C-alpha positions as CSV (number, residue, x, y, z in Angstrom):
1,X,0.0,0.0,0.0
2,X,1.1,3.5,-0.8
3,X,1.8,6.0,1.9
4,X,-0.2,9.2,2.3
5,X,1.1,12.2,0.4
6,X,0.3,14.5,3.2
7,X,3.4,15.3,5.2
8,X,3.7,17.1,8.5
9,X,4.9,20.2,6.8
10,X,2.0,20.3,4.4
11,X,-0.4,19.9,7.3
12,X,1.2,22.8,9.2
13,X,1.0,25.1,6.2
14,X,-2.7,24.3,5.7
15,X,-3.4,25.0,9.4
16,X,-1.7,28.4,9.2
17,X,-3.7,29.3,6.1
18,X,-6.9,28.4,7.8
19,X,-6.0,30.5,10.9
20,X,-5.2,33.5,8.7
21,X,-8.5,33.2,6.9
22,X,-10.4,33.0,10.2
23,X,-8.5,36.0,11.6
24,X,-9.3,38.0,8.5
25,X,-12.9,37.1,8.7
26,X,-13.1,38.1,12.3
27,X,-11.5,41.5,11.6
28,X,-14.0,42.0,8.7
29,X,-16.9,41.3,11.0
30,X,-15.5,43.6,13.7
31,X,-15.2,46.5,11.2
32,X,-18.8,46.0,10.0
33,X,-20.1,45.9,13.6
34,X,-18.1,49.0,14.7
35,X,-18.8,51.2,11.6
36,X,-21.6,53.8,11.6
37,X,-23.1,52.4,8.4
38,X,-25.0,54.4,6.0
39,X,-22.6,53.7,3.1
40,X,-22.1,56.4,0.5
41,X,-24.3,59.0,2.2
42,X,-22.0,59.2,5.2
43,X,-18.9,59.6,3.0
44,X,-20.3,62.5,0.9
45,X,-18.9,66.0,1.4
46,X,-20.5,69.2,0.0
47,X,-19.2,72.7,-0.6
48,X,-21.5,75.4,0.8
49,X,-22.1,78.9,-0.7
50,X,-19.0,80.3,1.1
51,X,-16.6,77.6,-0.2
52,X,-16.4,75.6,3.0
53,X,-16.7,71.8,3.1
54,X,-19.8,70.5,5.0
55,X,-21.7,67.3,5.4
56,X,-25.1,68.7,4.5
57,X,-26.1,69.4,0.9
58,X,-26.3,73.1,-0.1
59,X,-29.6,74.9,-0.1
60,X,-30.6,75.7,-3.7
61,X,-32.5,78.9,-2.4
62,X,-29.1,80.4,-1.4
63,X,-27.7,80.2,-4.9
64,X,-26.0,83.5,-5.6
65,X,-25.5,84.0,-9.3
66,X,-26.4,82.4,-12.7
67,X,-23.6,81.9,-15.2
68,X,-24.5,82.0,-18.8
69,X,-22.8,79.3,-20.9
70,X,-22.2,81.8,-23.7
71,X,-20.0,84.0,-21.5
72,X,-17.5,81.1,-20.8
73,X,-14.4,81.2,-23.0
74,X,-12.7,77.9,-23.6
75,X,-9.0,78.2,-24.5
76,X,-7.1,81.2,-25.4
77,X,-9.0,84.0,-27.2
78,X,-7.8,84.9,-30.7
79,X,-5.8,88.0,-31.2
80,X,-7.8,90.4,-33.2
81,X,-5.3,93.0,-34.2
82,X,-2.0,91.3,-35.1
83,X,0.5,93.8,-36.3
84,X,3.1,92.7,-38.8
85,X,6.3,93.1,-36.8
86,X,9.2,93.9,-39.1
87,X,12.4,92.6,-37.5
88,X,15.6,94.5,-38.3
89,X,19.0,93.1,-37.9
90,X,22.6,93.0,-39.2
91,X,24.2,90.1,-41.1
92,X,27.0,88.8,-38.9
93,X,28.1,85.9,-41.0
94,X,27.3,84.9,-44.6
95,X,28.9,82.1,-46.6
96,X,27.8,82.5,-50.2
97,X,29.5,79.2,-51.3
98,X,27.4,77.1,-48.8
99,X,24.3,79.4,-49.0
100,X,23.7,80.2,-45.3
101,X,24.3,82.9,-42.8
102,X,23.3,84.5,-39.5
103,X,21.5,87.7,-38.6
104,X,21.8,89.4,-35.3
105,X,18.5,91.1,-34.3
106,X,19.0,94.8,-33.4
107,X,16.4,94.8,-30.6
108,X,16.8,91.4,-28.9
109,X,20.5,90.7,-29.8
110,X,19.5,87.2,-30.8
111,X,21.1,85.4,-33.7
112,X,18.9,83.8,-36.4
113,X,19.9,81.4,-39.1
114,X,19.0,82.1,-42.7
115,X,19.3,80.1,-45.9
116,X,19.9,81.4,-49.4
117,X,16.4,80.3,-50.3
118,X,15.0,82.8,-47.8
119,X,16.9,85.8,-49.3
120,X,15.0,88.3,-51.5
121,X,17.9,90.8,-52.0
122,X,21.6,90.0,-52.3
123,X,23.3,90.5,-48.9
124,X,26.9,90.6,-47.6
125,X,28.3,90.6,-44.1
126,X,27.5,93.7,-42.0
127,X,24.5,94.7,-44.2
128,X,21.4,96.0,-42.3
129,X,18.4,93.9,-43.2
130,X,14.7,93.3,-42.5
131,X,13.4,89.8,-42.1
132,X,10.5,87.6,-40.9
133,X,10.8,84.7,-38.5
134,X,9.7,81.2,-39.2
135,X,10.0,78.1,-37.0
136,X,12.5,75.6,-38.4
137,X,13.7,72.2,-37.3
138,X,16.3,73.7,-34.9
139,X,14.7,76.9,-33.8
140,X,13.7,80.2,-35.4
141,X,14.9,80.9,-38.9
142,X,15.0,84.3,-40.8
143,X,13.0,84.3,-44.1
144,X,12.2,87.0,-46.6
145,X,15.5,88.7,-45.9
146,X,15.7,92.2,-47.6
147,X,18.6,94.6,-47.6
148,X,17.8,98.1,-46.1
149,X,19.2,100.8,-48.3
150,X,20.4,103.8,-46.3
């Protein structure tokens, strides 16, 4: 005859599991017995007309103002009067062989890259120019570069 597969160690582990389940069940019953009950209604919190948190729902008669849905703006309002800002700068570097250069803005002292495709008039280094800005892959680029005749 074969021997039983239940060893002492297996029996001990099973006893411990049963004890844990019983303890867990007792704790659950104690929590239910000691709780106030009421469920969700006891857990609800309300904000009164002064912005304070309370456990009673607000009185609809004390409602202060009515907000019209048409007066709510979602997002950033559009700019109505956009002025075409003409940037002025000086060509600090220009490589005619490779077809690119840099312009230093006279107001902000920032350098902007420009390509030969964005040039309207022929320019050389230290020329004063006007230009528009356009977002490129690596930052702002100067386009529509025109030489200012003085």
